[in-house]
PASEBA-1860 file (N, C-alpha, C; in nm, 3 decimals):
! residues 98
1> MTDDIIAA> 4.310/8.571/12.542/4.248/8.656/12.441/4.337/8.778/12.410 ~ 4.411/8.824/12.510/4.498/8.940/12.490/4.601/8.914/12.382 ~ 4.662/8.795/12.385/4.763/8.762/12.285/4.702/8.759/12.144 ~ 4.579/8.710/12.134/4.512/8.705/12.004/4.479/8.848/11.955 ~ 4.443/8.934/12.046/4.415/9.074/12.010/4.542/9.142/11.963 ~ 4.652/9.120/12.033/4.780/9.179/11.990/4.818/9.126/11.853 ~ 4.801/8.996/11.832/4.831/8.938/11.701/4.746/9.004/11.591 ~ 4.620/9.030/11.622/4.532/9.097/11.526/4.579/9.239/11.500
9> LKTVYDPE> 4.620/9.309/11.603/4.669/9.446/11.586/4.795/9.449/11.499 ~ 4.873/9.344/11.508/4.996/9.337/11.429/4.971/9.312/11.281 ~ 4.846/9.291/11.243/4.814/9.276/11.101/4.776/9.409/11.037 ~ 4.768/9.516/11.118/4.727/9.648/11.067/4.853/9.732/11.047 ~ 4.865/9.786/10.927/4.981/9.867/10.890/4.937/10.006/10.844 ~ 5.018/10.104/10.877/5.003/10.234/10.816/5.057/10.216/10.673 ~ 4.980/10.252/10.570/5.024/10.224/10.433/5.155/10.294/10.395 ~ 5.193/10.398/10.469/5.315/10.471/10.436/5.437/10.417/10.511
17> IPVDIYEL> 5.416/10.326/10.607/5.525/10.276/10.690/5.519/10.123/10.690 ~ 5.629/10.056/10.657/5.624/9.909/10.646/5.641/9.836/10.781 ~ 5.579/9.888/10.885/5.583/9.827/11.018/5.440/9.833/11.073 ~ 5.399/9.728/11.144/5.262/9.727/11.197/5.243/9.832/11.308 ~ 5.120/9.871/11.329/5.089/9.978/11.422/5.121/9.942/11.567 ~ 5.117/9.814/11.601/5.150/9.774/11.739/5.298/9.796/11.766 ~ 5.383/9.752/11.675/5.528/9.767/11.693/5.570/9.914/11.680 ~ 5.492/9.993/11.605/5.520/10.135/11.596/5.489/10.209/11.727
25> GLIYRVDI> 5.414/10.144/11.814/5.377/10.208/11.940/5.255/10.297/11.929 ~ 5.173/10.271/11.829/5.052/10.353/11.811/4.936/10.307/11.897 ~ 4.944/10.191/11.957/4.839/10.141/12.047/4.875/10.180/12.189 ~ 4.794/10.263/12.249/4.822/10.313/12.384/4.754/10.229/12.492 ~ 4.634/10.178/12.463/4.560/10.105/12.565/4.466/10.005/12.497 ~ 4.460/9.885/12.555/4.362/9.783/12.515/4.293/9.738/12.642 ~ 4.164/9.760/12.650/4.087/9.724/12.769/3.979/9.624/12.727 ~ 3.976/9.513/12.797/3.876/9.409/12.770/3.786/9.398/12.893
33> DDDRNVAI> 3.659/9.424/12.879/3.571/9.415/12.995/3.521/9.271/13.016 ~ 3.443/9.252/13.121/3.396/9.117/13.154/3.308/9.055/13.046 ~ 3.247/9.138/12.963/3.162/9.087/12.855/3.238/9.072/12.723 ~ 3.370/9.088/12.730/3.459/9.075/12.614/3.440/9.184/12.510 ~ 3.399/9.301/12.557/3.397/9.420/12.473/3.536/9.483/12.483 ~ 3.592/9.524/12.372/3.729/9.573/12.368/3.729/9.722/12.336 ~ 3.798/9.800/12.418/3.816/9.943/12.396/3.964/9.967/12.372 ~ 3.995/10.035/12.264/4.134/10.060/12.227/4.156/10.210/12.211
41> DMTLTAPG> 4.260/10.261/12.278/4.306/10.396/12.255/4.429/10.385/12.167 ~ 4.428/10.459/12.059/4.541/10.455/11.967/4.573/10.596/11.919 ~ 4.687/10.610/11.858/4.724/10.740/11.804/4.776/10.721/11.663 ~ 4.824/10.829/11.607/4.881/10.827/11.471/5.020/10.887/11.480 ~ 5.102/10.860/11.380/5.238/10.916/11.382/5.233/11.067/11.368 ~ 5.128/11.120/11.305/5.111/11.264/11.290/4.961/11.294/11.282 ~ 4.918/11.406/11.341/4.774/11.438/11.338/4.717/11.449/11.197 ~ 4.799/11.487/11.100/4.751/11.501/10.963/4.762/11.375/10.880
49> CPVAGEMP> 4.776/11.262/10.944/4.792/11.133/10.874/4.678/11.115/10.774 ~ 4.708/11.084/10.648/4.603/11.071/10.548/4.502/10.959/10.571 ~ 4.538/10.861/10.654/4.444/10.750/10.680/4.379/10.762/10.817 ~ 4.385/10.881/10.876/4.331/10.902/11.010/4.185/10.859/11.020 ~ 4.106/10.886/10.920/3.965/10.851/10.924/3.938/10.702/10.904 ~ 4.035/10.632/10.844/4.015/10.491/10.814/4.080/10.396/10.912 ~ 4.191/10.435/10.972/4.267/10.342/11.054/4.189/10.287/11.174 ~ 4.108/10.366/11.246/4.031/10.304/11.355/3.941/10.190/11.306
57> GWVENAVA> 3.884/10.205/11.190/3.801/10.099/11.132/3.882/9.974/11.101 ~ 4.003/9.993/11.051/4.091/9.879/11.024/4.121/9.805/11.153 ~ 4.149/9.881/11.259/4.178/9.822/11.391/4.055/9.747/11.442 ~ 3.940/9.812/11.435/3.818/9.747/11.484/3.789/9.620/11.407 ~ 3.805/9.621/11.276/3.778/9.501/11.196/3.875/9.388/11.230 ~ 4.003/9.422/11.248/4.102/9.318/11.279/4.072/9.255/11.414 ~ 4.044/9.336/11.514/4.021/9.283/11.649/3.885/9.214/11.657 ~ 3.786/9.261/11.585/3.654/9.197/11.586/3.659/9.054/11.534
65> AVPGVQSV> 3.760/9.022/11.454/3.773/8.886/11.399/3.831/8.788/11.501 ~ 3.877/8.836/11.615/3.932/8.748/11.718/3.817/8.671/11.783 ~ 3.825/8.539/11.790/3.719/8.461/11.853/3.693/8.506/11.996 ~ 3.565/8.524/12.028/3.527/8.561/12.163/3.505/8.709/12.185 ~ 3.559/8.793/12.095/3.540/8.937/12.109/3.395/8.971/12.070 ~ 3.328/9.045/12.159/3.188/9.080/12.136/3.175/9.210/12.054 ~ 3.257/9.310/12.090/3.254/9.437/12.019/3.388/9.504/12.036 ~ 3.416/9.601/11.946/3.543/9.673/11.950/3.516/9.820/11.922
73> KATIVFDP> 3.578/9.906/11.999/3.573/10.050/11.973/3.715/10.104/11.979 ~ 3.765/10.156/11.868/3.897/10.216/11.863/3.881/10.368/11.861 ~ 3.952/10.435/11.948/3.945/10.580/11.959/4.085/10.638/11.939 ~ 4.091/10.739/11.852/4.218/10.807/11.831/4.237/10.914/11.937 ~ 4.353/10.912/12.002/4.391/11.012/12.101/4.525/11.072/12.061 ~ 4.552/11.193/12.104/4.680/11.256/12.074/4.756/11.297/12.200 ~ 4.710/11.249/12.313/4.776/11.278/12.440/4.804/11.148/12.512 ~ 4.928/11.109/12.528/5.049/11.187/12.493/5.078/11.176/12.345
81> PWDQSRMS> 5.147/11.275/12.291/5.182/11.270/12.150/5.275/11.153/12.122 ~ 5.260/11.092/12.006/5.349/10.983/11.967/5.486/11.040/11.931 ~ 5.589/10.964/11.965/5.723/10.995/11.917/5.797/10.862/11.896 ~ 5.913/10.869/11.836/5.985/10.750/11.797/6.028/10.663/11.914 ~ 6.031/10.718/12.034/6.070/10.638/12.152/5.968/10.530/12.183 ~ 5.848/10.538/12.128/5.743/10.439/12.150/5.759/10.315/12.063 ~ 5.845/10.321/11.963/5.864/10.209/11.872/5.939/10.097/11.940 ~ 5.903/9.975/11.905/5.975/9.858/11.956/6.107/9.844/11.880
89> DEARVGLD> 6.194/9.758/11.934/6.320/9.730/11.864/6.291/9.670/11.726 ~ 6.187/9.587/11.717/6.149/9.528/11.588/6.117/9.637/11.487 ~ 6.042/9.741/11.529/6.008/9.850/11.439/6.133/9.928/11.399 ~ 6.222/9.950/11.494/6.346/10.023/11.465/6.429/9.948/11.360 ~ 6.437/9.816/11.374/6.511/9.735/11.277/6.442/9.745/11.140 ~ 6.310/9.731/11.140/6.237/9.735/11.015/6.248/9.867/10.941 ~ 6.266/9.974/11.016/6.277/10.107/10.955/6.421/10.157/10.950 ~ 6.515/10.073/10.996/6.657/10.110/11.000/6.677/10.243/11.075
97> MW> 6.618/10.249/11.194/6.623/10.372/11.276/6.695/10.346/11.407 ~ 6.822/10.319/11.403/6.899/10.296/11.525/6.973/10.415/11.563
END
């Protein structure tokens, strides 16, 4: 189920950045309990992100579509603060940030 959840997270994009939020390193924690309820801690590239109010819903909707998931709660956290070191190599290539 974890791989399917990661695949679902990779379908969510910040509209201003052409890389998915998983590869950007915006997902800090994914916890699946015994009843298949999923709790996600995520962050944003900047606290003033214009989609801050919408992005947790996008994440919840994407993960809720994974077969077997009972419920999803995405929470935005800012500790630790996001920085570019959290990006995957794939994200760096996509953004030409080497």
